[in-house]
N, C-alpha and C positions, 0 to 999 in steps of 0.2 A: 503493500499500499504506499503511495506516495502523494504528496501534496504540491500546491503552487510554489511554494518557498524553494524547496530541495530541487525541484524538477525545472523550473523555467527562470527563477530569479537568482538562486545562489550560484549557478554555473557562469554567470556573468560577473561577479563579484572579483576584485583584485585577488583576495585570498580564498578563492573558489575551492572546494572540496575536490577530492578526484573523481568523482562520480560524473561520468559523461552520458546522460540519459540518452542521446541521440544515437550512441553506439554501443551502450552496455545493456540496455533495457528494450524489451518487447512490448509494446502498449496492448493490455489485454481487454480493458474496459474503462471509461470514465464512469465514476459510481455515483458521485454526488456534489452538489454545489453547497458552498459555505456562505450564506448571506453576510454582508458586511454592510454597516450603515454609518452614515454621517450623522452625529448627534450634537446638539448644542445645550448648555445649560439652561434650565427654565428661566434663571435670573440674568441670562447673559444679553438678553435683547436682541439676540440672533433668531429669526423665526423662518427663515428660507434660505436657500443657497444664493438667491439674489441679494440677500442682505449681507450674507457672508463676502460675497464677492465685491459689494459696494464698499464695505469696511476696510476691506484688504487693498482695494484701489485707492482709497482715501489715505491710507497709513500704511505703505508697504511695510511688511515684516511686524507690523504691530499685532497681528493676530496669531496667538499660539494654538497649536492643535496637538493632542495627544494620539499615540499609536501604540501598539504593543512591542516595539523595538524597531531598530534601524533595519531597513531593507526587508521588512515583513510586507505580506500583501496590504495589510493596512496603511503601512507608511507610504508604499508605493500608490496605493489607490488615492491618497490624498495628494502626493506630488504629481500624479496624473491629473487631478483636479485641477491644481494651481498652474501646471502647464497649459492645459486646455483654456483655463480662464484668463491666463496671463496676469496671474497675480503672484505676489509672494507672501508666505506664511511661514512662521517659525515653529520646527518639529521639536516636540518633547517627548523622547522614548520612554516608555514604561516598560515593567515587567509584567505583560499580561493585561488582559481587559478590565479584570476587577479593579486595580488600582487606577486605571485609566478613567474608568466610569466614575469612581469616587471622587476624583479630583474635579471633573466637570461638574458633577451634582454639588460638590463643594464651592466651585467658584474659582479654584485654583488656574484653571484653564477654561476657555470659552468652548471649544469644539473637539471634537475626536472622531476617529474612525474606529470602531470596534466591531466584534462580531454580534449579530443580531441577538443571538442567545444571552449574551451578558446585559445587553441594553434594553431589551423588549420590556422586562418587567417596570423598569423605570419610566420607559416611555408611556406605558399604560398608566403609571402611577402620577404622570405630569411632572416629574422632576427632571426629565430629558426631553428635549424636542427632537423629533426625528426630521431631519433635513431631506433625507432621501438614501434609499439603498444604492449600492454602487453597481448592481447587477443590470444587464440589459434589459430585463423584465422584472416586475413586481414579485417580491417573496411570496411563496405559499403559505407561509407562516403568518405573515403580516401584510395582507394583500392592500390594507388601507393606506399603507406607506408608498408613497410614490418614487420612481427611480430619480437619479439624479438627472438623467436626459429628460424626464418629463417635467423637472423643476427649472428647466430652461438652458440645459447644456446638451442639445441634440448630439448624438454618436458618441458620448462618453459612456464606457463600460469598463468595469474592472472587476473580475470574478475570481473569487477564491475557490478551489475545487479539490477533490481527491479522486485518484483512480488506482487500479490495479495493474500490476506489471509481472512479466516473467523475465528470465534472462535472454539476453540476444542470442539469437540461434535456435530458439525454441521452435520445433517443427510447426509449420503453418496449421497442420491439422490439429495440434494441440491447443494452440493459441485460438483457433475458431471455437473449439469445444469448451475450452474454459470460459471464453467470452459468452459464448450461449447460456452457461449454467449461470453466470454472475447476472445476465440479463433476466433469466427466469426466477431467480432469488429476487431481484430487485421489483419483480412484477408483482410479488406476493404483497397483499394488502398489510399484512402483519409486519413486514419488513419496512414498507413504506410507513406506516405509523410509528414505528419505532425511530427511524430517522427523523420524521417531522416533528416528533415529540423532543427531539434533541436540536431542533432548529437547523437540521441539515437535511437537504432536499433532494431527493432522487433525480438523478439526471445522466442516464446512461448514454453512452456513445461507444460504438463498436471499434474494433482495433484500428481500422483504416480513418475512420472520421476522428477518432482520439489522436491518432497520430498527427494529423493535419491540424488539429485543434492545438496540440502541445507546440509544434512548429510556429503557428501564428501567435501563440502566447509569448514564447521565447522570443520572438522578434520584437513583440511589443515592450516587453519589460526590459529586454536588453537594451533597446534605444533609450529607455527612461533612465536605467541603472547607470550607464556610462557616463553622461553629463553630470550626474549627481556626484559620482566618483571622483570625477576630474576637478569639481569645484570644491572638494574638501581638501 
């Protein structure tokens, strides 16, 4: 099982680990998407992505945003947002979504990108304002929350995901059989219910489509990671 960071972000880092997904792994199936969400503190006065952009343009680097760490999907989703909107914000890395959410609620930072699982109870309680999910479509878990694209940034999409792999060189017939079995498992209502209860959404892609998806994701994040690294 592998996820966004290890497979399409880390290989582009200057101190990248020895894993080379494109040559060492055979994609079996994309299994699930992990919804991420832009949130603002209820007391921040930021109620939409348009307001966040307006404030950032008025005073570049004055808005701090939290994430779960440097070069995580959460961090780079915010950097992609900033690059698309042509604004500058200040990154504040945390160790996990819990501390990030706590500081947004407490007013130590005004906004953050976190996983929907951690933020949703606070969104429903009114202590966090959901500005938008980063995915290209609305989350099944919280369909009332608009996407960032719907909020005024057409074309924006940043997806966190998980998939399953076999070693490179696995016979095609074995890859096909394993992928079929994974697909059948994901189609079971009890499996889907369990995933959705964890705010992880079933999202199957077969080997060929998953391979193309990974290649596109790698190009997208690589183009973003390299300028960030060069600026440090």
